[in-house]
VEXKOL-58608 format. One record per residue: x, y, z of N, C-alpha, C, CB in turn; chain; residue number from 1. Coordinates in steps of 0.001 Angstrom, whole numbers, plus 500000, padded with zeros to 6 digits. Each point is the difference from the previous one (the first is absolute). Glycine has a CB too. Layout:
REM VEXKOL-58608
{{X Y Z} {X Y Z} {X Y Z} {X Y Z} 'A' NUM},
...
//
This chain:
REM VEXKOL-58608
{{510935 518342 478025} {500051 500060 501464} {500054 498574 500560} {498710 502202 500014} 'A' 1},
{{502288 497449 500800} {500086 498630 500530} {498849 499688 500928} {502468 500105 499805} 'A' 2},
{{497098 498638 500165} {498904 499583 500867} {500509 499787 501420} {498830 498927 498045} 'A' 3},
{{500262 501275 502909} {500365 499825 501410} {500371 498548 500265} {498469 501889 500663} 'A' 4},
{{502417 497925 500297} {500388 498663 500429} {499866 499906 501508} {501578 499759 498046} 'A' 5},
{{498431 499019 502446} {499851 499779 501426} {501138 500658 500778} {498809 497847 499522} 'A' 6},
{{500824 502872 501530} {500993 500622 500872} {499908 499472 501429} {499919 502039 498566} 'A' 7},
{{498982 497354 501794} {499837 499472 501358} {500666 498630 500122} {497834 501272 500247} 'A' 8},
{{502470 498354 500988} {500552 498684 500316} {498916 499182 500682} {502356 500932 500225} 'A' 9},
{{497442 497827 499307} {498978 499154 500615} {500416 499676 501427} {499365 499019 497753} 'A' 10},
{{499875 501460 503211} {500388 499945 501405} {500161 498576 500518} {498823 502150 500317} 'A' 11},
{{500288 496938 499283} {499936 498687 500636} {501040 499004 499497} {497606 500422 500304} 'A' 12},
{{502721 499640 498398} {500809 498936 499431} {499193 498714 499884} {502057 501056 500962} 'A' 13},
{{498624 497821 498834} {499292 498729 499786} {500462 498907 500970} {499740 500620 497592} 'A' 14},
{{500516 499786 503637} {500301 499038 501060} {498820 499038 500178} {501493 501696 501157} 'A' 15},
{{498779 497131 499376} {498940 499004 500217} {498835 500568 500782} {501718 498223 499946} 'A' 16},
{{498540 502632 501029} {498917 500576 500805} {499100 500902 499170} {501474 499884 502004} 'A' 17},
{{499077 500716 496948} {499205 500824 499088} {499168 499104 499090} {501742 501827 500069} 'A' 18},
{{498901 497160 499359} {499284 499085 499111} {498926 499208 500735} {502051 499838 498605} 'A' 19},
{{498139 499951 502691} {498973 499340 500809} {498682 500763 499910} {501771 499125 501560} 'A' 20},
{{498324 502187 498421} {498820 500843 499858} {499517 500035 498554} {500781 501381 501935} 'A' 21},
{{500143 498836 497125} {499607 500191 498608} {499371 498753 499396} {501825 501658 499785} 'A' 22},
{{498656 497159 500584} {499436 498783 499425} {498641 499646 500611} {502325 499197 499579} 'A' 23},
{{497304 501449 501510} {498678 499825 500600} {498921 500739 499214} {501090 499744 502232} 'A' 24},
{{499315 501236 496993} {499037 500865 499325} {499332 499292 498832} {501348 501974 500683} 'A' 25},
{{497362 498241 499186} {499209 499430 498920} {499177 501094 499355} {499915 497769 501160} 'A' 26},
{{499505 501928 497703} {499086 500965 499388} {498805 500249 500920} {500718 499248 497696} 'A' 27},
{{498844 499723 503018} {498839 500146 500873} {500283 500910 501186} {499266 497733 499309} 'A' 28},
{{501917 502122 501330} {500258 500810 501195} {500713 501313 499701} {500103 497895 501279} 'A' 29},
{{500301 502314 497452} {500768 501197 499673} {499498 500774 498787} {501908 498848 500987} 'A' 30},
{{497133 500616 498268} {499506 500697 498809} {498502 499812 499808} {502236 499700 498957} 'A' 31},
{{497031 500099 502131} {498558 499728 499885} {499251 501124 499301} {500149 498650 502075} 'A' 32},
{{500306 502588 498112} {499329 501156 499393} {500060 499979 498467} {500566 501309 502050} 'A' 33},
{{500369 497935 497384} {500186 499910 498550} {499251 498832 499384} {502215 501047 500292} 'A' 34},
{{497569 497888 500445} {499606 498724 499403} {498679 500061 499237} {501223 498897 501833} 'A' 35},
{{497851 501922 498616} {498721 500095 499308} {500087 500630 498618} {498963 500149 502209} 'A' 36},
{{502151 500477 497483} {500185 500648 498696} {500724 499113 499000} {500042 502177 501170} 'A' 37},
{{500430 496658 499255} {500773 499138 499111} {499093 499198 499065} {501781 499855 501752} 'A' 38},
{{498713 499950 497018} {499329 499168 498999} {501003 498951 499519} {498453 501917 499276} 'A' 39},
{{501050 496914 500281} {500903 498889 499668} {501041 500303 498931} {498158 498542 500626} 'A' 40},
{{501566 502408 498478} {500892 500265 498874} {501059 501052 500292} {498139 499377 498526} 'A' 41},
{{501875 501215 502637} {500784 501210 500241} {501513 499759 499974} {498098 500836 501353} 'A' 42},
{{502610 500208 498247} {501459 500044 500037} {500384 500902 501169} {500226 499621 497463} 'A' 43},
{{500539 499838 503492} {500266 500691 501266} {501501 500184 500193} {497897 499031 500998} 'A' 44},
{{502482 502133 499508} {501365 500256 500453} {499981 500106 501514} {500607 501191 497836} 'A' 45},
{{500194 497968 502836} {500097 500014 501465} {501365 500567 500378} {498434 497990 500229} 'A' 46},
{{501572 503240 500257} {501242 500719 500298} {500440 499703 501432} {499376 501826 498362} 'A' 47},
{{501928 497955 501819} {500511 499653 501327} {499511 498639 500430} {500079 502406 500596} 'A' 48},
{{500020 496626 498509} {499354 498694 500215} {500653 499187 501111} {499370 500011 497608} 'A' 49},
{{501887 500289 502745} {500657 499236 501062} {499992 498515 499697} {499330 501742 501642} 'A' 50},
{{500352 497415 499337} {500034 498547 499790} {498845 499454 499165} {501160 499859 502157} 'A' 51},
{{497926 501004 497406} {499038 499607 498978} {498728 499337 500455} {501913 499784 498638} 'A' 52},
{{497769 500248 502646} {498773 499320 500437} {498740 500719 499509} {501233 499177 502016} 'A' 53},
{{498744 502150 498062} {498849 500737 499473} {499974 499879 498480} {500075 501615 501950} 'A' 54},
{{501083 498477 497422} {500094 499878 498541} {499386 498694 499526} {502075 501394 500016} 'A' 55},
{{498282 497527 500651} {499478 498690 499612} {498490 499927 500197} {502198 498967 500606} 'A' 56},
{{497304 501603 500475} {498552 500021 500215} {499303 500761 498878} {500361 499874 502484} 'A' 57},
{{500202 501263 497117} {499397 500785 498918} {500006 499202 498701} {500745 502135 501109} 'A' 58},
{{500346 497141 498618} {500069 499190 498785} {498919 498919 499992} {502467 500440 499876} 'A' 59},
{{497273 498969 501278} {498956 498978 500081} {498613 500599 499763} {501431 498706 501602} 'A' 60},
{{498403 502566 498705} {498708 500669 499843} {499757 500509 498582} {500147 500641 502384} 'A' 61},
{{500896 499378 496787} {499830 500426 498599} {500548 498891 499091} {500189 502488 500630} 'A' 62},
{{499162 496341 499354} {500542 498828 499292} {500165 500214 498501} {498942 498600 501728} 'A' 63},
{{500295 502311 497695} {500117 500277 498566} {500857 501233 499731} {497759 498956 499654} 'A' 64},
{{502818 501598 501390} {500814 501198 499874} {501468 499708 500284} {498023 501373 500654} 'A' 65},
{{502709 499674 499727} {501427 499880 500269} {500370 500956 501121} {500469 499332 497604} 'A' 66},
{{500399 500208 503300} {500475 500850 501095} {501516 500106 499913} {498045 499328 501476} 'A' 67},
{{502451 501887 498615} {501437 500257 500045} {500331 500570 501373} {500116 500409 497482} 'A' 68},
{{500750 498900 503246} {500452 500492 501289} {501372 500644 499843} {498673 498215 501198} 'A' 69},
{{501496 502976 499356} {501291 500676 499919} {500446 500432 501384} {499481 500782 497671} 'A' 70},
{{501833 499291 502505} {500560 500444 501267} {501324 500697 499723} {498865 498109 501261} 'A' 71},
{{501490 502823 499621} {501249 500734 499855} {501196 499143 500399} {498768 502129 500438} 'A' 72},
{{500991 496815 500343} {501074 499134 500508} {500024 498692 499211} {499788 501022 502311} 'A' 73},
{{501188 498777 496811} {500004 498784 499171} {500091 498718 500794} {501043 501330 498243} 'A' 74},
{{499588 498702 502940} {500218 498765 500750} {498703 499364 500504} {502207 500908 500664} 'A' 75},
{{496731 499882 499481} {498750 499450 500523} {499173 499329 498898} {500005 501776 501772} 'A' 76},
{{500324 498486 496967} {499156 499499 498916} {500108 498487 499822} {500258 502202 498884} 'A' 77},
{{500873 497199 501480} {500086 498532 499941} {498990 499375 500953} {502442 500143 499393} 'A' 78},
{{497377 500474 501760} {498999 499516 500957} {498598 500142 499403} {501502 500638 501941} 'A' 79},
{{498233 500474 497377} {498692 500213 499385} {499746 498985 498890} {500149 502441 500554} 'A' 80},
{{500868 497290 498641} {499844 499001 498923} {499721 498621 500583} {501546 501328 498529} 'A' 81},
{{499107 498354 502576} {499766 498706 500643} {498570 499910 500534} {502439 499867 500610} 'A' 82},
{{497058 501231 499947} {498619 500027 500490} {499030 499690 498876} {500639 501675 501745} 'A' 83},
{{499541 498976 497097} {499114 499764 498855} {500127 498573 499488} {500183 502413 499384} 'A' 84},
{{501039 497069 500570} {500214 498633 499512} {499361 498974 500924} {502134 500737 498936} 'A' 85},
{{497980 499477 502373} {499401 499088 500966} {498487 499908 499822} {501845 500538 501594} 'A' 86},
{{497550 500554 497948} {498544 500013 499807} {499597 499590 498584} {499851 501796 501721} 'A' 87},
{{501109 497896 497441} {499697 499556 498644} {499452 501089 499106} {499581 497794 500942} 'A' 88},
{{500772 503450 499322} {499477 501125 499223} {500863 500232 498763} {499078 501049 502100} 'A' 89},
{{500282 499114 496756} {500726 500232 498747} {499734 501392 499428} {499882 497551 499544} 'A' 90},
{{499255 503223 501107} {499643 501322 499483} {500623 501121 500833} {497858 499039 499136} 'A' 91},
{{503363 500732 501354} {500668 501000 500823} {501483 500038 499646} {498320 499662 501862} 'A' 92},
{{502241 501541 498102} {501430 500166 499765} {500515 501100 500915} {499779 499234 497590} 'A' 93},
{{501551 500870 502513} {500611 500921 500954} {501165 500738 499357} {499309 498508 501895} 'A' 94},
{{500924 502724 498586} {501094 500812 499468} {500429 501031 501035} {499151 499667 497648} 'A' 95},
{{502074 500827 502210} {500486 501098 500834} {499459 501311 499435} {502109 498708 500626} 'A' 96},
{{497455 502194 500250} {499465 501280 499540} {500107 501047 501095} {498434 498801 498457} 'A' 97},
{{501574 502444 501141} {499945 501157 500883} {498672 500689 499744} {502541 500286 500022} 'A' 98},
{{496626 499828 500996} {498663 500559 499819} {500035 501441 499511} {499194 498482 501784} 'A' 99},
{{501903 502223 498420} {500094 501383 499519} {500200 500078 498488} {500942 500638 502212} 'A' 100},
{{499491 498265 497183} {500308 499991 498567} {499773 498587 499473} {501703 501886 500254} 'A' 101},
{{497052 497755 499537} {499640 498643 499604} {500323 499760 498530} {498191 499980 501733} 'A' 102},
{{502387 498855 497981} {500396 499660 498634} {498868 499311 499248} {502367 499795 500767} 'A' 103},
{{496477 500854 499190} {498853 499494 499268} {499395 501145 499196} {499554 498227 501768} 'A' 104},
{{499869 501457 497071} {499354 501046 499201} {498770 500578 500702} {500831 498867 497934} 'A' 105},
{{498747 502290 501613} {498759 500597 500480} {498850 499017 499778} {500868 502336 499505} 'A' 106},
{{498134 497720 501381} {498722 499296 499802} {500185 498491 499808} {499085 502088 498984} 'A' 107},
{{501731 497293 501878} {500304 498573 499856} {499112 499108 500852} {502325 500640 499502} 'A' 108},
{{497348 499775 501726} {499370 499112 500972} {498572 500416 500336} {502252 499541 500927} 'A' 109},
{{496920 499444 499353} {498632 500261 500466} {500002 500442 501460} {499117 498303 498368} 'A' 110},
{{501818 501168 502416} {500121 500317 501423} {501483 500158 500327} {497855 498728 500568} 'A' 111},
{{502477 502331 500167} {501339 500161 500562} {499836 500061 501516} {500892 501234 497920} 'A' 112},
{{499733 497831 502764} {499790 499800 501436} {501311 500167 500755} {498089 498439 499520} 'A' 113},
{{501841 502164 501661} {501185 500128 500854} {499569 499894 501456} {501177 501455 498283} 'A' 114},
{{499384 497577 502422} {499684 499811 501419} {501237 500277 500845} {498237 498287 499418} 'A' 115},
{{501643 502647 501526} {501096 500354 500901} {501250 500409 499207} {499076 498409 501731} 'A' 116},
{{500724 502429 497266} {501099 500449 499146} {500267 501492 500157} {499429 498190 498388} 'A' 117},
{{499538 502631 501505} {500226 501452 499946} {500619 500544 501276} {498077 500174 498455} 'A' 118},
{{501740 499139 502668} {500643 500462 501233} {501514 499892 499937} {497972 499318 501246} 'A' 119},
{{502543 499905 497810} {501435 499751 499917} {500691 500723 498841} {499547 497809 501033} 'A' 120},
{{499727 502930 498138} {500618 500587 498813} {500321 501475 500215} {498763 498360 498574} 'A' 121},
{{502171 502134 500609} {500451 501376 500163} {499018 501041 499516} {502255 499143 499777} 'A' 122},
{{496946 500525 499198} {499053 500964 499423} {498691 499286 499691} {501891 501377 499019} 'A' 123},
{{497224 498489 501974} {498761 499251 499780} {499082 500624 498956} {500174 499248 502335} 'A' 124},
{{499871 502065 497499} {499155 500639 498980} {500487 499613 498607} {499518 501935 501557} 'A' 125},
{{501787 498094 498221} {500543 499547 498717} {499692 498523 499775} {501828 501718 500166} 'A' 126},
{{498247 497484 500886} {499661 498584 499874} {498565 499834 499518} {501634 499442 501823} 'A' 127},
{{497448 501326 498736} {498603 499915 499580} {499808 500510 498574} {499306 500279 502384} 'A' 128},
{{501474 500712 497212} {499917 500459 498606} {500409 498870 499049} {500496 502381 500729} 'A' 129},
{{500566 496895 499639} {500430 498885 499174} {498964 498881 499998} {502379 500591 500488} 'A' 130},
{{497039 499130 500659} {498961 498982 500065} {498824 500377 499110} {500708 499424 502334} 'A' 131},
{{498935 501850 497701} {498918 500482 499136} {500374 499867 498526} {499290 501596 501802} 'A' 132},
{{501946 498752 497861} {500433 499983 498600} {499866 498613 499377} {501579 501861 500517} 'A' 133},
{{498792 497101 500231} {499996 498654 499422} {498652 499298 500139} {502420 499862 500514} 'A' 134},
{{496603 500811 500093} {498651 499446 500126} {499157 500373 498787} {500168 500127 502507} 'A' 135},
{{499061 498923 496992} {499116 500264 498873} {498878 500960 500407} {500533 497725 499055} 'A' 136},
{{498954 503076 500014} {498814 500808 500300} {498872 499127 500543} {500656 501625 498201} 'A' 137},
{{498692 498840 502824} {498944 499345 500793} {500559 498899 500903} {498376 500510 498169} 'A' 138},
{{502946 499277 501803} {500613 499025 500888} {500161 500543 501412} {501184 499030 498043} 'A' 139},
{{499363 500127 502846} {500066 500327 501427} {501441 500116 500501} {497819 498827 500307} 'A' 140},
{{502400 502179 500545} {501214 500108 500799} {499580 499713 501431} {501113 501712 498425} 'A' 141},
{{499481 497267 502191} {499592 499550 501335} {501207 500021 500926} {498167 498553 499020} 'A' 142},
{{501723 502198 502075} {501132 500173 500908} {499522 499859 501442} {501157 501520 498338} 'A' 143},
{{499601 497750 502464} {499706 499842 501424} {501298 500153 500784} {498033 498462 499507} 'A' 144},
{{501935 502377 501511} {501184 500219 500834} {499595 500140 501452} {501180 501108 498089} 'A' 145},
{{499663 498373 502791} {499754 500169 501429} {500346 501413 500438} {500459 497568 500374} 'A' 146},
{{499136 502763 500831} {500224 501328 500573} {500491 499789 501427} {498197 501101 498533} 'A' 147},
{{503112 499050 501659} {500598 499621 501278} {499479 500830 501164} {502017 499300 498758} 'A' 148},
{{497815 502002 501042} {499538 500837 501111} {498597 499617 500451} {501429 501853 499149} 'A' 149},
{{497812 497485 499967} {498635 499592 500335} {499944 498590 500587} {499175 501485 498179} 'A' 150},
{{501947 497803 501870} {499998 498681 500634} {499746 500172 501498} {501603 499077 498248} 'A' 151},
{{497657 500004 502304} {499665 500113 501418} {499976 498620 500643} {498665 502086 499544} 'A' 152},
{{501570 497898 501745} {500080 498723 500703} {499574 500166 501452} {501851 499260 498472} 'A' 153},
{{497941 499599 502153} {499678 499921 501432} {500685 498748 500539} {497740 501212 499717} 'A' 154},
{{502767 498853 501503} {500058 501141 500911} {501116 500976 499624} {499082 498539 501805} 'A' 155},
{{500891 502625 498834} {501024 501008 499752} {501381 499446 500343} {498332 501830 500472} 'A' 156},
{{502671 498624 498786} {501364 499510 500201} {500977 501093 499595} {499283 497602 499591} 'A' 157},
{{501536 502837 501330} {501007 501013 499675} {500984 499463 498963} {499768 500981 502308} 'A' 158},
{{500552 497727 497766} {500911 499414 499027} {499413 499976 498602} {500957 498630 501813} 'A' 159},
{{497741 501122 498088} {499334 500028 498700} {499920 501434 499470} {498667 497951 500634} 'A' 160},
{{501120 503009 500252} {500049 501405 499588} {501368 500324 499412} {498324 500611 501783} 'A' 161},
{{502726 498878 498858} {501357 500220 499498} {500164 499375 498613} {500879 500041 502366} 'A' 162},
{{498547 498763 497448} {500064 499350 498690} {499383 500877 498920} {499907 497769 501120} 'A' 163},
{{498896 502751 499124} {499317 500788 498980} {500777 501266 499669} {497816 499091 500792} 'A' 164},
{{502663 501596 500232} {500793 501205 499766} {501263 499681 499209} {499103 500983 502122} 'A' 165},
{{501560 497946 498250} {501241 499617 499329} {499740 499615 498554} {500933 499228 502184} 'A' 166},
{{498061 499932 497580} {499740 499560 498635} {499723 501191 499086} {499096 497832 500883} 'A' 167},
{{500084 503094 499557} {499655 501148 499165} {501233 500840 499694} {497700 500020 500992} 'A' 168},
{{503187 500145 499994} {501215 500774 499762} {500917 499307 498999} {499825 500926 502313} 'A' 169},
{{500353 497753 497850} {500872 499264 499089} {499445 500022 498581} {500730 498532 501896} 'A' 170},
{{497976 501225 497949} {499390 499980 498667} {500158 501353 499301} {498351 498274 500799} 'A' 171},
{{501394 502793 499925} {500103 501328 499374} {501436 500363 499675} {497966 500698 501235} 'A' 172},
{{502979 498832 499568} {501402 500299 499725} {500476 499340 498714} {500394 500214 502447} 'A' 173},
{{498878 498775 497087} {500356 499311 498767} {499079 500365 498840} {500895 498143 501380} 'A' 174},
{{498350 502948 498778} {499226 500530 498888} {498578 499528 499904} {502087 500151 498864} 'A' 175},
{{497441 499042 502080} {498636 499499 499948} {499036 500833 500822} {500926 497749 499647} 'A' 176},
{{497800 501895 500300} {498953 500657 500781} {499165 498925 500683} {499942 501992 498415} 'A' 177},
{{500367 497708 502863} {499317 498898 500681} {498514 500243 500243} {502153 499493 501064} 'A' 178},
{{497411 501760 498921} {498581 500299 500184} {499348 500218 498636} {500460 501030 502272} 'A' 179},
{{499772 498038 496821} {499538 500146 498619} {498497 499825 499853} {502206 499183 499268} 'A' 180},
{{497201 499949 501543} {498591 499664 499796} {499095 501210 499925} {500436 497899 501170} 'A' 181},
{{499772 503067 499703} {499146 501195 500033} {500253 500951 498837} {499953 499788 502460} 'A' 182},
{{501181 500019 496854} {500403 500911 498935} {499634 499507 498606} {501840 500723 501465} 'A' 183},
{{497666 498053 498398} {499805 499416 498674} {499058 500823 499125} {500407 497772 501010} 'A' 184},
{{498480 502657 499531} {499061 500780 499184} {500639 501300 499546} {498071 498992 501238} 'A' 185},
{{502625 501689 499665} {500669 501250 499639} {501030 499769 498908} {499638 500857 502319} 'A' 186},
{{501172 498099 497827} {501010 499698 498982} {499344 499687 498659} {501532 499131 501787} 'A' 187},
{{497360 500136 498226} {499319 499652 498749} {499489 501244 499289} {499350 497795 500982} 'A' 188},
{{500066 503127 499768} {499503 501236 499388} {501157 500822 499428} {498055 500015 501607} 'A' 189},
{{503043 500036 499101} {501179 500732 499507} {500579 499351 498753} {500494 500726 502334} 'A' 190},
{{499303 497970 497528} {500488 499280 498826} {499075 500145 498800} {501100 498395 501528} 'A' 191},
{{497778 502312 498636} {499085 500237 498893} {498876 499001 499877} {501874 501013 498872} 'A' 192},
{{497979 498108 502104} {498880 499066 499997} {498758 500715 500513} {501557 498031 500350} 'A' 193},
{{497320 501758 499001} {498780 500744 500348} {498878 499116 500544} {500620 501626 498244} 'A' 194},
{{499316 497132 501307} {498957 499075 500472} {500635 499129 501084} {498775 499984 497727} 'A' 195},
{{501185 500499 503513} {500725 499368 501108} {499020 499590 501088} {502057 501364 499486} 'A' 196},
{{497894 497363 500829} {499214 499508 501129} {500969 499643 501122} {498147 499120 498470} 'A' 197},
{{501724 501563 502655} {500902 499786 501132} {499282 499217 501094} {501238 502133 499459} 'A' 198},
{{499382 496794 500993} {499423 499162 501057} {501104 499655 501001} {498246 499039 498403} 'A' 199},
{{501417 500143 502568} {500990 499524 500964} {499610 498614 500480} {500516 502362 500716} 'A' 200},
{{500464 496918 499809} {499750 498689 500586} {501127 499700 500978} {498765 499191 497922} 'A' 201},
{{501071 499767 502852} {500967 499722 501060} {500443 498548 500007} {498972 501809 501338} 'A' 202},
{{502187 497979 499256} {500401 498686 500488} {499932 500081 501520} {501520 499504 497969} 'A' 203},
{{497926 499480 502671} {499933 499969 501456} {500625 498706 500505} {497911 501426 499987} 'A' 204},
{{502937 498699 501017} {500692 498858 500596} {499617 499935 501476} {501942 500179 498344} 'A' 205},
{{497278 498804 502017} {499461 499944 501358} {500049 498617 500632} {498547 501861 499362} 'A' 206},
{{501369 497075 499843} {500059 498664 500587} {501429 499703 500442} {498076 499224 498550} 'A' 207},
{{502085 499744 502253} {501338 499626 500464} {500932 499703 498826} {498989 499080 502100} 'A' 208},
{{500494 500210 496895} {500806 499669 498831} {500363 501257 499211} {498891 497752 499891} 'A' 209},
{{500131 503121 499905} {500257 501237 499260} {501005 500898 500723} {497689 499862 499055} 'A' 210},
{{502154 500247 502263} {500922 500840 500771} {501420 499437 499950} {498107 500681 501513} 'A' 211},
{{502014 498015 498622} {501328 499381 499979} {500677 500230 498651} {499221 498259 501643} 'A' 212},
{{500015 501605 497285} {500554 500175 498647} {500406 501451 499759} {498571 498105 499177} 'A' 213},
{{500535 502835 501114} {500254 501418 499719} {501104 500557 500896} {497612 500261 499289} 'A' 214},
{{502336 499418 501981} {501035 500503 500911} {501344 499353 499706} {498260 500392 501754} 'A' 215},
{{501728 498334 497891} {501246 499307 499718} {500717 500537 498780} {499023 498011 501041} 'A' 216},
{{500220 502252 497887} {500671 500490 498799} {500519 501414 500199} {498536 498541 498606} 'A' 217},
{{500748 502292 502176} {500494 501355 500243} {501160 500001 500995} {497708 500890 499521} 'A' 218},
{{502261 498219 501445} {501136 499896 500921} {501254 499579 499239} {498441 499413 501899} 'A' 219},
{{501422 499595 497222} {501147 499547 499213} {500463 501072 499017} {499188 497645 500228} 'A' 220},
{{499863 503014 499123} {500342 501049 499033} {500753 501144 500683} {497972 499392 498631} 'A' 221},
{{501657 500888 502611} {500598 501122 500717} {501475 499791 500301} {497782 500449 500981} 'A' 222},
{{502648 498297 499151} {501401 499761 500368} {500823 499321 498909} {499229 499842 502329} 'A' 223},
{{500122 499632 496610} {500763 499154 499076} {499859 500338 498523} {499741 498266 501669} 'A' 224},
{{499474 502736 497958} {499740 500277 498590} {500796 501204 499510} {497715 499031 500264} 'A' 225},
{{502095 501305 498450} {500599 501208 499447} {499508 501233 500749} {500175 498890 497755} 'A' 226},
{{498580 501078 502695} {499470 501103 500803} {500837 500200 501260} {497693 499537 499114} 'A' 227},
{{502675 499376 501554} {500832 500101 501207} {501356 500610 499673} {498832 498007 500972} 'A' 228},
{{501759 501553 497928} {501298 500543 499591} {499901 501499 499708} {500626 497754 499052} 'A' 229},
{{498281 502649 500312} {499839 501416 499666} {499693 500840 501230} {499203 499335 497739} 'A' 230},
{{500095 500082 503220} {499723 500724 501242} {501292 500288 500759} {497740 498911 500128} 'A' 231},
{{503127 500085 499962} {501270 500182 500713} {500977 500823 499162} {499647 497810 501190} 'A' 232},
{{500461 501851 497520} {500932 500703 499127} {499683 501476 499850} {500328 497882 498803} 'A' 233},
{{498383 502447 501239} {499591 501397 499907} {499964 500711 501335} {498697 499377 498030} 'A' 234},
{{501746 499932 503033} {500046 500547 501354} {498619 500426 500515} {502325 500758 499525} 'A' 235},
{{496672 498501 500034} {498652 500221 500519} {499783 499243 501298} {499173 500337 497672} 'A' 236},
{{501583 498581 502526} {499871 499184 501211} {501272 499184 500170} {497472 499884 499760} 'A' 237},
{{502796 499739 501472} {501112 499091 500272} {499506 498555 499926} {501124 501740 501465} 'A' 238},
{{499813 497333 498466} {499620 498589 500002} {499228 499649 501270} {502017 499459 498602} 'A' 239},
{{498387 501126 502521} {499289 499750 501250} {498580 500522 499968} {502160 500100 501182} 'A' 240},
{{497640 501057 498218} {498638 500548 499885} {499144 499133 499093} {500893 502308 500370} 'A' 241},
{{499699 497141 498588} {499244 499097 499134} {499607 498734 500750} {501209 500909 498002} 'A' 242},
{{499675 498568 502814} {499658 498810 500789} {498857 500299 500964} {502373 499196 499815} 'A' 243},
{{497608 502008 500745} {498922 500379 500916} {498667 500081 499255} {501649 501270 501424} 'A' 244},
{{498371 499265 497367} {498771 500068 499201} {499526 498593 499647} {500701 502240 499062} 'A' 245},
{{500220 496894 500553} {499627 498622 499678} {499378 499311 501208} {501846 499900 498306} 'A' 246},
{{498721 500340 502877} {499446 499410 501224} {498592 500520 500263} {502317 499781 500941} 'A' 247},
{{497444 501508 498766} {498662 500561 500175} {498995 499330 499065} {501026 502183 500687} 'A' 248},
{{499396 497531 498087} {499120 499288 499071} {499646 498614 500556} {501028 501254 498052} 'A' 249},
{{499949 498028 502447} {499730 498646 500499} {499142 500037 501264} {502177 499225 499018} 'A' 250},
{{498048 501779 501812} {499178 500147 501201} {498552 500276 499623} {501990 500853 501271} 'A' 251},
{{497805 500024 497738} {498625 500258 499537} {499382 498721 499429} {500603 502407 499498} 'A' 252},
{{500172 496855 499705} {499468 498800 499368} {499588 498935 500994} {501420 500499 498068} 'A' 253},
{{499153 499520 503129} {499678 499007 501025} {498771 500371 500823} {502410 499444 500095} 'A' 254},
{{497064 501754 499705} {498848 500456 500780} {498709 499384 499469} {501197 502152 500505} 'A' 255},
{{498032 497234 500373} {498726 499415 499573} {499032 501055 499471} {500326 498195 501685} 'A' 256},
{{499800 503043 498822} {499100 501061 499565} {500618 500867 498907} {498992 499998 502275} 'A' 257},
{{502112 499537 497127} {500662 500773 498957} {499162 500101 498733} {502177 499285 500944} 'A' 258},
{{497892 501885 498437} {499223 500295 498779} {500774 501023 499193} {497777 499507 501147} 'A' 259},
{{502323 500283 497528} {500743 500916 499138} {499221 500182 498710} {502220 499290 501003} 'A' 260},
{{497654 501960 498552} {499265 500303 498777} {500874 500811 499052} {497823 499952 501267} 'A' 261},
{{502267 499592 497487} {500731 500695 498939} {498982 500613 499053} {501988 498417 500184} 'A' 262},
{{497978 502902 499748} {499103 500698 499077} {500663 500158 498637} {498939 501221 501928} 'A' 263},
{{500287 498551 497017} {500470 500208 498630} {499085 500990 499287} {500973 497666 499938} 'A' 264},
{{499625 503259 499343} {499263 500793 499033} {499993 499279 498666} {500615 502129 501194} 'A' 265},
{{498317 498069 498028} {499859 499360 498690} {499453 501018 498997} {499612 497734 501089} 'A' 266},
{{500853 502186 497690} {499379 500775 498918} {499782 499093 498803} {501097 502133 500803} 'A' 267},
{{497732 497981 498612} {499680 499317 498749} {499630 501094 499010} {499197 497841 501166} 'A' 268},
{{501657 502349 497854} {499873 501119 499063} {499682 499488 498601} {501610 501356 501378} 'A' 269},
{{497425 499240 497981} {499636 499636 498617} {500658 501011 499056} {497767 498967 500743} 'A' 270},
{{502998 500539 498315} {500645 500907 499058} {498987 500498 498977} {502193 498807 500319} 'A' 271},
{{497825 502506 499458} {499040 500592 499075} {500320 499585 498565} {499680 501952 501564} 'A' 272},
{{499323 498106 497584} {500163 499671 498586} {500800 501113 499307} {497809 498691 500006} 'A' 273},
//
């Protein structure tokens, strides 16, 4: 029986406005729920590593171990390799992979980690089965995903409401599930994982600098990224409607009382012996 392969399309692509967000991510701000379980000798697989900032942080935390970062998009791995080289890390390597069918033997890794990945894949339950398969007995499967429907902001904005509705429609039209955070525990149980600890955490953008950064990258992403092309190409929005959404983001970012919260679901699963 052939193994499942990726069927979803990555909504965002790798436009500069996307990488602006991804390169900001660290193990501290994106994987804190996992860090207390790490040991210096561990062998870690980081799925959907993107530009490699979290991967590099994990490698620094396991100096006697090894970290392998994988991504479905080969073009981003040169950026990840450069990130590791800039930090002088020698215990990290990178490869192209599909989370639905990982090219690693059973029971290979002490930790298998995925940040903001399952919301973009065609079969998240199969992905978790593969993550479980390549994890050693008593090892950890660690997953964190945002939940778009649970994102909230102030003040109210009809243009921002339009953004959220549009993003969810575009993501689902390409096979993803933008409200993944709330589904992680359910997906893990369906994948056969039994020792599952479910938690949540947030990113909050409220200072002038934070608002300018967050609103700016989403305004740019809305009109200039692969997401923008897919929104227009899929007839989910016109170019003019995208410009209006981008303007709403910038208007929100200029508000002194602006506040935005991104909710993430998290699961830390222990593989049974």
